[in-house]
C-alpha positions in Angstrom: 94.1 100.3 120.3 96.1 103.3 121.4 94.2 103.7 124.6 94.6 99.9 125.3 98.3 100.2 124.9 98.5 103.2 127.2 96.4 101.3 129.8 98.7 98.3 129.6 101.8 100.4 130.0 100.3 102.3 132.9 99.3 98.9 134.5 102.9 97.6 134.0 104.4 100.7 135.6 102.1 100.5 138.6 103.0 96.9 139.2 105.2 96.4 142.2 108.3 94.4 141.3 111.7 93.6 142.5 115.0 94.3 140.6 115.0 90.8 139.1 111.4 91.2 137.7 112.3 94.6 136.4 115.4 93.4 134.6 113.4 90.5 133.0 110.9 92.8 131.6 113.5 95.3 130.5 115.5 92.5 128.7 112.5 91.0 127.1 111.4 94.4 125.7 115.0 95.1 124.4 115.2 91.7 122.7 111.8 92.2 121.0 112.8 95.7 119.9 116.1 94.4 118.5 114.5 91.3 116.9 111.9 93.5 115.2 114.5 95.8 113.8 116.5 92.8 112.4 113.4 91.4 110.9 112.4 94.7 109.2 116.0 95.1 107.8 116.0 91.4 106.4 112.6 91.9 104.8 113.9 95.2 103.2 117.1 93.5 102.0 115.2 90.5 100.6 113.0 92.9 98.6 116.1 94.7 97.1 117.4 91.2 96.2 114.3 90.1 94.6 113.6 93.4 92.9 116.7 93.5 90.8 118.8 96.4 90.4 117.3 99.9 90.4 116.9 101.7 87.0 119.7 104.0 87.8 122.0 101.1 88.3 120.8 99.2 85.3 121.2 102.0 82.9 124.6 103.0 84.2 123.3 106.5 85.3 122.7 107.6 88.8 123.6 110.2 91.4 127.0 108.9 92.7 130.5 109.4 91.6 131.4 107.4 88.5 127.8 106.4 87.8 127.2 108.4 84.6 128.3 107.1 81.2 131.6 108.2 79.9 131.4 111.4 77.8 128.1 112.7 79.3 124.5 111.7 79.9 122.6 109.2 77.9 
């Protein structure tokens, strides 16, 4: 798999192309990378929504300012 990807990248870099073709490939690659990042963030966000609050938030005790119970730890 890794060798196949390297071969495909080498083939793409060896391909003669004009500026218009280069910009098309670059734009398509950039859009795919951005779309993949957005997709991963949305999946992570949905997992957090569906999973409910973390145990620290649910119990009122956590690591941040104001997250511990008044008067000390539980």
